[in-house]
N, C-alpha and C positions, 0 to 999 in steps of 0.2 A: 528205357522201355518198363523196369521195373518199377519208375517211379509211379507212373500212368496207370499201371496195372492195380497198384497200392492206393494211389487214389480211388481206384474209379470202388476198389473192392471198400475202404473205409467211408466212403459216399454213400453207397450202396446199404452198407451196416447204421448207419447214420436212419438212412431217409427210411428204411423199413421201422427201425426206432418209433419214428414219430409218426408214419401209417400208423402202428400199435395202439398209440400210445391218445391219436386225435381220431381215430377211427370208430368208425360206429362198434357198438358194442355184437359179442359175438359169446354173449350167457349163453345158456340154454335152461336157468332156474325156470319152474312151471310156475302158472301164472297162477296166484293168490289168492284167493276170498274170505265169505266171513268162512270159519269153520266152526264146524258144531261144538259143544259143550257139553262135555263125558260127563265133569265134575260131581259135585254134592254143593248146594246154596250153604252157603257161610249162614252159619246160624252162632253170635257173641254164646250163647247159653253151654253151649257143650264144646268151646274153643279153647282151648288147651290157655292154659293163662301166666304168663312168665314174670309176673312179679311178686 
């Protein structure tokens, strides 16, 4: 009786892990798209030179 309950728990544990790994994603990330540009355009004359 104890062995069959332990075997059932191990089987359930492994099958839940497999379903989590191979199941559909449940991430709730927002949709991304084109982001507006809010910075300054690059200007080589005003850029800092590091050499």
